[in-house]
TIMIBA-100531 format. One record per residue (C-alpha): residue in three letters; x, y, z. Coordinates in steps of 0.1 Angstrom, whole numbers, padded with zeros to 4 digits, always signed. Example, Ala and Ser with C-alpha at 12.3 -4.5 7.8 and 13.67 -1.06 7.14 Angstrom:
! TIMIBA-100531
ala+0123-0045+0078;ser+0137-0011+0071;
END
This chain:
! TIMIBA-100531
met+1166+1155+0721;pro+1160+1172+0754;ser+1172+1156+0786;ile+1150+1148+0815;glu+1163+1179+0831;asp+1152+1200+0802;glu+1117+1184+0802;leu+1113+1192+0839;met+1130+1227+0837;phe+1155+1215+0862;pro+1189+1222+0847;ser+1219+1202+0859;thr+1240+1233+0856;pro+1226+1266+0870;gly+1226+1296+0846;lys+1227+1276+0813;phe+1191+1283+0805;lys+1174+1317+0802;ile+1138+1317+0814;asp+1113+1341+0799;arg+1104+1368+0824;ser+1067+1366+0816;asn+1066+1329+0824;arg+1090+1332+0853;gln+1063+1328+0880;leu+1047+1298+0864;asn+1080+1281+0857;arg+1092+1288+0892;cys+1062+1271+0906;phe+1064+1242+0882;ala+1101+1238+0889;ser+1095+1238+0927;thr+1068+1211+0923;ser+1090+1190+0901;thr+1118+1192+0925;met+1096+1181+0954;phe+1084+1152+0932;leu+1120+1140+0925;trp+1129+1143+0961;ala+1099+1123+0971;leu+1108+1095+0946;phe+1143+1095+0959;leu+1133+1093+0995;ile+1108+1065+0987;ala+1135+1045+0969;leu+1160+1051+0997;thr+1135+1040+1023;ala+1126+1009+1004;ser+1162+1001+1000;tyr+1169+1005+1037;leu+1140+0984+1048;ser+1149+0957+1024;phe+1185+0958+1036;gln+1174+0959+1072;ser+1152+0929+1067;phe+1181+0910+1053;val+1203+0920+1082;asp+1176+0911+1107;ser+1170+0877+1092;gly+1207+0871+1090;ser+1212+0882+1126;arg+1184+0859+1137;tyr+1200+0831+1119;leu+1234+0837+1134;thr+1222+0843+1170;ala+1196+0816+1172;ser+1201+0787+1197;trp+1209+0766+1166;gly+1218+0773+1130;gly+1244+0793+1113;ile+1278+0787+1098;gln+1297+0785+1131;trp+1270+0762+1146;glu+1272+0738+1116;lys+1310+0738+1119;gln+1308+0728+1156;val+1283+0700+1148;arg+1305+0686+1120;thr+1337+0688+1141;ser+1320+0670+1171;ala+1307+0643+1147;gln+1341+0635+1132;ile+1352+0599+1137;his+1387+0593+1150;arg+1391+0555+1147;ser+1389+0529+1120;gly+1355+0515+1118;gly+1340+0541+1141;ile+1305+0554+1142;ser+1289+0588+1142;val+1262+0591+1169;leu+1235+0616+1178;val+1230+0612+1216;thr+1197+0627+1228;gly+1195+0636+1265;ala+1233+0640+1263;thr+1236+0660+1295;gly+1215+0636+1314;phe+1229+0609+1338;val+1233+0580+1313;gly+1236+0603+1283;ser+1267+0621+1295;his+1284+0588+1305;val+1276+0572+1272;ser+1288+0603+1252;leu+1321+0603+1270;ala+1326+0566+1265;leu+1319+0570+1227;arg+1343+0599+1224;lys+1370+0581+1244;arg+1371+0552+1219;gly+1372+0576+1189;asp+1336+0578+1177;gly+1319+0610+1165;val+1294+0623+1190;val+1268+0652+1189;gly+1246+0658+1219;leu+1210+0671+1221;asp+1193+0682+1253;asn+1166+0706+1262;phe+1179+0712+1298;asn+1145+0710+1314;asn+1141+0717+1351;tyr+1127+0684+1363;tyr+1158+0685+1385;asp+1184+0712+1390;pro+1196+0722+1355;ser+1230+0732+1370;leu+1239+0696+1373;lys+1232+0692+1335;arg+1253+0723+1328;ala+1281+0709+1348;arg+1279+0676+1328;met+1278+0697+1296;ser+1311+0714+1306;leu+1326+0680+1311;leu+1315+0669+1276;ser+1327+0702+1261;ser+1361+0696+1276;arg+1363+0663+1256;gly+1353+0680+1224;ile+1316+0670+1224;phe+1292+0696+1212;val+1258+0697+1228;val+1229+0713+1209;glu+1203+0729+1231;gly+1169+0720+1217;asp+1138+0699+1220;leu+1130+0665+1204;asn+1096+0680+1192;asp+1115+0706+1171;gly+1113+0688+1138;lys+1132+0715+1119;leu+1161+0712+1143;leu+1163+0674+1140;ser+1161+0677+1101;lys+1188+0703+1101;leu+1211+0680+1123;phe+1207+0652+1098;asp+1213+0676+1069;val+1246+0686+1085;val+1258+0651+1095;ala+1249+0617+1081;phe+1247+0600+1115;thr+1252+0562+1114;his+1235+0557+1148;val+1211+0574+1172;met+1214+0568+1210;his+1181+0580+1222;leu+1182+0586+1259;ala+1161+0618+1263;ala+1130+0612+1282;gln+1108+0625+1311;ala+1120+0603+1339;gly+1106+0594+1373;val+1076+0573+1385;arg+1061+0597+1411;tyr+1064+0629+1391;ala+1038+0616+1367;leu+1012+0623+1394;glu+1021+0660+1392;asn+1028+0665+1355;pro+1014+0637+1333;gln+1015+0659+1302;ser+1053+0661+1303;tyr+1056+0623+1299;val+1034+0623+1268;his+1053+0653+1253;ser+1087+0638+1258;asn+1083+0600+1259;ile+1057+0596+1231;ala+1055+0628+1209;gly+1093+0634+1211;leu+1100+0598+1203;val+1077+0598+1173;asn+1092+0630+1160;leu+1127+0615+1163;leu+1117+0584+1145;glu+1100+0604+1117;thr+1133+0622+1112;cys+1153+0589+1112;lys+1129+0572+1087;ala+1133+0602+1063;ala+1171+0603+1066;asn+1192+0589+1038;pro+1210+0568+1049;gln+1188+0559+1078;pro+1206+0555+1111;ala+1203+0525+1134;val+1184+0535+1166;val+1191+0524+1201;trp+1169+0538+1228;ala+1161+0537+1265;ser+1130+0518+1275;ser+1128+0508+1312;ser+1124+0479+1335;ser+1093+0496+1347;val+1074+0481+1318;tyr+1073+0448+1337;gly+1048+0466+1360;leu+1029+0442+1382;asn+1045+0411+1368;glu+1054+0388+1397;lys+1075+0363+1378;val+1112+0367+1385;pro+1137+0372+1372;phe+1121+0395+1345;ser+1127+0383+1310;glu+1121+0401+1277;ser+1095+0374+1268;asp+1074+0382+1299;arg+1041+0401+1296;thr+1044+0438+1299;asp+1008+0448+1296;gln+1002+0458+1333;pro+1021+0490+1338;ala+1019+0504+1374;ser+1027+0540+1365;leu+1022+0565+1337;tyr+1060+0566+1332;ala+1059+0528+1326;ala+1029+0532+1302;thr+1047+0557+1281;lys+1078+0534+1279;lys+1056+0505+1269;ala+1040+0527+1243;gly+1074+0535+1231;glu+1082+0499+1225;glu+1050+0494+1204;ile+1058+0526+1185;thr+1094+0516+1177;his+1082+0482+1166;thr+1058+0499+1141;tyr+1086+0520+1126;asn+1108+0490+1123;his+1081+0471+1105;ile+1069+0498+1082;tyr+1101+0518+1075;gly+1129+0493+1080;leu+1146+0511+1109;ala+1170+0489+1128;ile+1159+0495+1165;thr+1171+0482+1198;gly+1152+0490+1231;leu+1171+0488+1264;arg+1152+0481+1296;phe+1174+0498+1323;phe+1172+0485+1358;thr+1177+0512+1385;val+1209+0529+1373;tyr+1231+0546+1399;gly+1265+0561+1402;pro+1285+0594+1400;trp+1268+0623+1382;gly+1235+0606+1389;arg+1199+0619+1391;pro+1190+0638+1423;asp+1155+0624+1423;met+1168+0588+1427;ala+1165+0573+1462;tyr+1202+0566+1468;phe+1210+0603+1458;ser+1184+0619+1480;phe+1192+0595+1509;thr+1229+0606+1507;arg+1218+0643+1508;asn+1195+0639+1537;ile+1219+0617+1558;leu+1246+0644+1554;gln+1222+0671+1564;gly+1209+0652+1595;lys+1175+0649+1580;pro+1153+0617+1583;ile+1150+0595+1552;thr+1117+0578+1542;ile+1121+0541+1534;tyr+1090+0525+1518;arg+1079+0489+1526;gly+1055+0467+1507;lys+1026+0447+1521;asn+1033+0428+1553;arg+1063+0450+1560;val+1083+0434+1532;asp+1114+0454+1522;leu+1115+0468+1487;ala+1143+0454+1465;arg+1159+0468+1434;asp+1183+0454+1408;phe+1207+0483+1413;thr+1230+0486+1382;phe+1261+0507+1382;ile+1265+0533+1354;asp+1297+0518+1340;asp+1279+0485+1334;ile+1250+0503+1317;val+1274+0521+1294;lys+1290+0488+1284;gly+1255+0476+1275;cys+1247+0507+1255;leu+1279+0506+1235;gly+1275+0468+1229;ser+1239+0475+1216;leu+1252+0502+1192;asp+1280+0480+1179;ser+1256+0450+1172;ser+1226+0470+1161;gly+1227+0460+1125;lys+1217+0484+1096;ser+1184+0501+1088;thr+1171+0490+1054;gly+1149+0519+1044;ser+1157+0548+1020;gly+1138+0581+1018;gly+1112+0567+1042;lys+1105+0535+1022;lys+1114+0501+1035;arg+1137+0480+1013;gly+1139+0449+1035;ser+1136+0436+1070;ala+1158+0452+1097;pro+1167+0440+1133;tyr+1142+0448+1161;arg+1155+0439+1195;ile+1148+0445+1232;phe+1173+0437+1260;asn+1174+0439+1298;leu+1204+0457+1312;gly+1206+0450+1349;asn+1229+0436+1375;thr+1210+0404+1383;ser+1215+0408+1421;pro+1186+0426+1437;val+1194+0443+1471;thr+1168+0456+1496;val+1166+0493+1503;pro+1176+0490+1540;ile+1208+0473+1529;leu+1215+0501+1505;val+1211+0525+1534;asp+1235+0504+1555;ile+1262+0508+1528;leu+1257+0545+1525;glu+1261+0549+1563;lys+1293+0530+1561;his+1309+0552+1534;leu+1294+0585+1547;lys+1304+0576+1583;val+1270+0590+1594;lys+1240+0572+1608;ala+1207+0576+1590;lys+1175+0586+1607;arg+1152+0560+1592;asn+1115+0565+1588;phe+1097+0534+1575;val+1064+0540+1557;glu+1041+0517+1538;met+1045+0521+1501;pro+1017+0544+1488;gly+0999+0538+1455;asn+1022+0560+1435;gly+1033+0536+1408;asp+1063+0521+1425;val+1067+0483+1424;pro+1080+0461+1453;phe+1109+0446+1434;thr+1129+0443+1402;his+1152+0416+1390;ala+1168+0413+1355;asn+1174+0382+1334;ile+1203+0394+1312;ser+1209+0362+1292;ser+1198+0377+1259;ala+1221+0407+1262;arg+1250+0384+1273;arg+1244+0361+1243;glu+1239+0389+1217;phe+1269+0412+1226;gly+1286+0398+1257;tyr+1270+0420+1283;lys+1284+0412+1317;pro+1280+0435+1347;thr+1310+0436+1370;thr+1302+0462+1397;asp+1284+0452+1429;leu+1264+0477+1450;glu+1291+0480+1477;thr+1318+0491+1451;gly+1294+0512+1431;leu+1281+0532+1461;lys+1316+0538+1473;lys+1324+0555+1440;phe+1292+0574+1441;val+1299+0587+1477;arg+1334+0598+1467;trp+1320+0618+1437;tyr+1292+0633+1458;leu+1314+0646+1486;ser+1338+0661+1460;tyr+1311+0676+1438;tyr+1291+0692+1466;gly+1321+0703+1486;tyr+1320+0681+1517;asn+1352+0671+1536;thr+1360+0636+1546;lys+1340+0639+1578;ala+1309+0646+1557;lys+1305+0682+1569;leu+1295+0710+1545;val+1324+0734+1539;gln+1308+0758+1515;
END
């Protein structure tokens, strides 16, 4: 039987076939055409193979170089989530490079729990401070994933890689006054982001217990003091407060329908080292050192504003106590199997201090007098005072704040001078 070469008059070995002279021209033309056809087929096949391979390489490259995903990324997540103590927990901490998030992450790691962080590093305040906190976390073996709460695929992937026992949800758009400038950011983070996280948690198997940061701002225009968890919270004074109140209603719904164990924590004016630059005590310190005047708001009839300032170490103790006493979620595959705990606690200091006294303490530790400018409080969502009743948290998990404002601000000032490069006389040296 003739080979394919015989059929196409294209011998594999030149000189083996004798071509009739009378048909030489026709055969030569036909052979030339056949050769071109074969080469065209070869080139098409080669091109198709290359494109297929290139597509595979490109998709693999995208997988390996993306901000998340890939073998190395998964290894980092698993390593960070490893538990190093008997009875320990594995926690996904959202907002891990934030003020409270970084402190909670370090405390969990210190006692041997598994910790994986998640943060989107937004620019609400200088992201370099968040990057510095991330470096601190990394030095303790804590891996922080850079991503957004609204990225459902990322959250699902994290739960595929690690069966988290708990979620410490601290990511949020913070600040009362910023809501006047960018209200959409509060809905995006505090409502949509929360729902997306809860959707992931409800679908996880096993479901984690969830502890999340609400806010004392939910008490809004309430005038009854001290603020108790049973007080009305339906009169928010700011959009920020409204989104936190909405969060409480949303989490209650997910607890009721899907059996998620959920604890909400109403923080009262948290301060301390590595704090948020938008907070009053932080900006006061910066302006005092730079010789700039500070604006101190007053309520009606020149009444000084007062806050239940709570030192970060006390807040951390409350967060860990909430995690340890959270109970277990009862759902499986998004279906409720039984009732699960739903709790809300105040975490405060129980000792409100007026803003002018706070400034007095800062002046003492900075050794610089402040240039005070008193202004009547505008209608920007601020409230005249906050005061926490913490009896529920004390009873449930032994919460007991131990740091007064004098001691806490002294620690903050020491950190601030060191971090921003000031000498003991509070003069900038860099």
